[in-house]
DRENTOR-676079 format. One line per field, with one value per residue (C-alpha): residue number from 1; residue in one letter; x, y, z. Coordinates in steps of 0.25 Angstrom, whole numbers. Example, Ala and Ser with C-alpha at 12.3 -4.5 7.8 and 13.67 -1.06 7.14 Angstrom:
# residues 2
nr <- c(1|2)
rest <- c(A|S)
u <- c(49|55)
v <- c(-18|-4)
w <- c(31|29)
***
This chain:
# residues 302
nr <- c(1|2|3|4|5|6|7|8|9|10|11|12|13|14|15|16|17|18|19|20|21|22|23|24|25|26|27|28|29|30|31|32|33|34|35|36|37|38|39|40|41|42|43|44|45|46|47|48|49|50|51|52|53|54|55|56|57|58|59|60|61|62|63|64|65|66|67|68|69|70|71|72|73|74|75|76|77|78|79|80|81|82|83|84|85|86|87|88|89|90|91|92|93|94|95|96|97|98|99|100|101|102|103|104|105|106|107|108|109|110|111|112|113|114|115|116|117|118|119|120|121|122|123|124|125|126|127|128|129|130|131|132|133|134|135|136|137|138|139|140|141|142|143|144|145|146|147|148|149|150|151|152|153|154|155|156|157|158|159|160|161|162|163|164|165|166|167|168|169|170|171|172|173|174|175|176|177|178|179|180|181|182|183|184|185|186|187|188|189|190|191|192|193|194|195|196|197|198|199|200|201|202|203|204|205|206|207|208|209|210|211|212|213|214|215|216|217|218|219|220|221|222|223|224|225|226|227|228|229|230|231|232|233|234|235|236|237|238|239|240|241|242|243|244|245|246|247|248|249|250|251|252|253|254|255|256|257|258|259|260|261|262|263|264|265|266|267|268|269|270|271|272|273|274|275|276|277|278|279|280|281|282|283|284|285|286|287|288|289|290|291|292|293|294|295|296|297|298|299|300|301|302)
rest <- c(X|X|X|X|X|X|X|X|X|X|X|X|X|X|X|X|X|X|X|X|X|X|X|X|X|X|X|X|X|X|X|X|X|X|X|X|X|X|X|X|X|X|X|X|X|X|X|X|X|X|X|X|X|X|X|X|X|X|X|X|X|X|X|X|X|X|X|X|X|X|X|X|X|X|X|X|X|X|X|X|X|X|X|X|X|X|X|X|X|X|X|X|X|X|X|X|X|X|X|X|X|X|X|X|X|X|X|X|X|X|X|X|X|X|X|X|X|X|X|X|X|X|X|X|X|X|X|X|X|X|X|X|X|X|X|X|X|X|X|X|X|X|X|X|X|X|X|X|X|X|X|X|X|X|X|X|X|X|X|X|X|X|X|X|X|X|X|X|X|X|X|X|X|X|X|X|X|X|X|X|X|X|X|X|X|X|X|X|X|X|X|X|X|X|X|X|X|X|X|X|X|X|X|X|X|X|X|X|X|X|X|X|X|X|X|X|X|X|X|X|X|X|X|X|X|X|X|X|X|X|X|X|X|X|X|X|X|X|X|X|X|X|X|X|X|X|X|X|X|X|X|X|X|X|X|X|X|X|X|X|X|X|X|X|X|X|X|X|X|X|X|X|X|X|X|X|X|X|X|X|X|X|X|X|X|X|X|X|X|X|X|X|X|X|X|X|X|X|X|X|X|X)
u <- c(-56|-47|-35|-41|-45|-33|-25|-35|-32|-22|-9|-4|9|-5|-14|-2|0|-15|-15|-2|-11|1|-7|-7|9|12|11|21|32|29|32|46|51|46|55|65|67|67|78|85|84|90|102|98|95|97|91|90|82|73|72|69|58|50|49|46|34|29|27|20|9|9|7|-5|-9|-10|-15|-26|-31|-30|-38|-48|-52|-55|-64|-71|-67|-63|-76|-79|-84|-73|-69|-53|-46|-46|-41|-37|-39|-55|-54|-51|-36|-27|-28|-30|-18|-9|-11|-12|4|8|3|12|25|24|25|36|44|41|47|59|62|57|69|80|76|74|90|95|84|82|70|60|58|53|42|37|38|30|19|19|18|6|-3|-5|-8|-18|-24|-35|-29|-29|-42|-45|-40|-36|-39|-52|-56|-52|-36|-30|-27|-21|-12|-7|-5|4|13|12|16|23|29|33|38|45|48|57|64|67|72|83|86|83|77|63|60|50|50|48|36|29|31|25|12|7|15|5|-7|-6|-4|-17|-23|-23|-30|-40|-44|-46|-53|-62|-65|-67|-77|-89|-84|-75|-87|-95|-83|-83|-70|-71|-61|-58|-66|-78|-75|-76|-85|-82|-83|-72|-63|-62|-57|-49|-41|-42|-35|-23|-20|-23|-13|-2|0|3|9|24|19|17|33|39|33|37|52|50|53|60|51|53|44|34|36|29|14|17|10|-3|-9|-10|-20|-30|-36|-37|-44|-52|-56|-57|-67|-76|-76|-81|-77|-66|-56|-57|-54|-44|-35|-38|-31|-19|-19|-16|-6|1|0|7|18|21|18|29|38|38|41|51|57|57|64|76|77|78)
v <- c(-150|-148|-148|-136|-126|-129|-125|-114|-110|-98|-100|-96|-86|-78|-78|-71|-61|-60|-57|-46|-36|-35|-24|-15|-17|-6|2|-4|-4|11|20|10|16|28|29|22|29|43|39|34|47|53|46|32|17|6|-7|-15|-4|-2|-17|-19|-6|-11|-25|-20|-12|-21|-30|-22|-19|-34|-36|-25|-33|-44|-40|-31|-44|-52|-40|-37|-52|-52|-40|-43|-33|-44|-49|-58|-47|-38|-33|-34|-46|-58|-55|-68|-68|-63|-72|-88|-88|-87|-87|-75|-78|-82|-68|-61|-68|-65|-51|-51|-57|-47|-36|-43|-43|-29|-27|-35|-24|-14|-18|-19|-3|0|-4|3|15|18|17|25|12|3|13|15|0|-3|9|3|-13|-6|3|-12|-18|-9|-5|-17|-25|-21|-14|-2|-5|8|4|1|17|23|25|16|25|34|24|18|31|33|22|18|31|42|31|21|32|39|25|20|32|34|20|24|38|37|50|53|66|74|67|54|60|66|54|47|53|48|34|31|39|28|19|22|23|8|6|16|6|-5|1|7|-8|-14|-3|-11|-21|-13|-5|-18|-23|-11|-6|8|11|27|22|17|31|38|31|25|38|47|35|33|50|48|38|46|58|49|45|58|63|54|55|70|71|70|78|88|83|87|103|101|98|86|76|75|79|65|60|63|50|45|53|39|30|40|32|19|28|27|13|14|27|23|9|16|26|16|3|-5|-18|-27|-30|-16|-11|-21|-16|-2|-7|-14|-1|9|1|1|16|17|7|14|27|23|16|29|40|32|29|45|48|38|43|58)
w <- c(-40|-26|-36|-43|-31|-26|-38|-38|-23|-23|-17|-3|-10|-18|-6|1|-12|-11|3|0|-10|-19|-25|-12|-13|-21|-9|-2|-12|-19|-7|-4|-19|-19|-4|-7|-21|-15|-4|-16|-24|-10|-10|-3|-6|-1|-7|7|13|1|1|15|15|3|9|21|14|6|18|26|15|15|30|29|17|24|40|30|25|38|46|35|34|51|49|38|27|18|15|3|-4|-5|-19|-17|-18|-10|5|9|24|20|10|19|8|20|35|41|51|41|33|46|48|36|39|50|42|32|44|50|37|36|50|47|34|44|53|43|40|52|56|44|44|57|67|60|49|61|66|51|48|62|60|43|49|60|47|41|53|57|45|45|59|73|80|72|57|52|38|42|46|33|36|26|17|25|32|18|13|27|27|13|7|17|24|16|6|18|25|12|13|26|25|14|20|33|33|28|16|13|-2|5|13|0|-12|0|-1|-17|-14|0|-9|-19|-8|-1|-14|-15|-4|-10|-20|-10|2|-12|-17|-3|2|1|10|19|22|27|36|42|36|35|25|18|5|14|22|10|1|-13|-23|-12|-10|-26|-25|-12|-22|-36|-27|-19|-33|-40|-26|-28|-42|-41|-28|-35|-44|-34|-27|-42|-41|-27|-30|-19|-30|-42|-55|-58|-50|-61|-66|-56|-64|-75|-62|-65|-77|-67|-61|-71|-69|-53|-51|-63|-55|-40|-48|-55|-50|-38|-43|-36|-47|-52|-38|-37|-49|-45|-32|-40|-49|-40|-34|-48|-47|-35|-38|-52|-44|-34|-43|-52|-43|-35|-50|-51|-38|-39|-54|-51)
***
């Protein structure tokens, strides 16, 4: 019996993968692809800078997820009756201090990437990196976590959209361009839509724990409409940019990602069960990945 239980127990590597929340990682990759592709279109590309920016973005996202796992467990937001995947801290799968240490290790590695980029691209990269890490830590940590006050989606939009796309462009070109800011808007909207699904799923347990997310504030129906609006805007904005002459006409190929929006939209509007909304969250991540990849490819080919 003991042998069977041991074989059934997830490995440590599997637990850390679970804690890293791979379904959310497209939000870290997408802005770097778009910002770097825009820089390459303008004649600037450094592979080491791209790899450092991509690694730093992923590490900040993973560090944020680990810090969130730790902080939500301490505040009682991740209870046994939550509909989402098991959280390693609240589920007793990893010791809380180890999860917190993992978060700081991820952030420290992100700082190392940032120091390299600061050396080659200037001090503003360090400022952006520090602000991004602070945003990750204070999402559910600190004395007044903004994720508990309905501001999570706004911060995701800013840091995984405007800041990440603009920052990825900046580390290549060492200046900012209006197109980088504008392209950060659809990327940020889709990244924030991932969090909307998460918070719609967790509405009831969040409310009981005093975690007043935007979904809790708006209510289920209005949160669902917000999700649909964010998806629609993200898909429509590249069309508007092409019409305005901000990006090349080839950027319209990003519309090929639109069919991927149907299933998560239907799920968010019709479902309340955990498995369906978990899949909707993953599908929103896939939509973001496809949209950003097509947009980046269009910029490179143009």
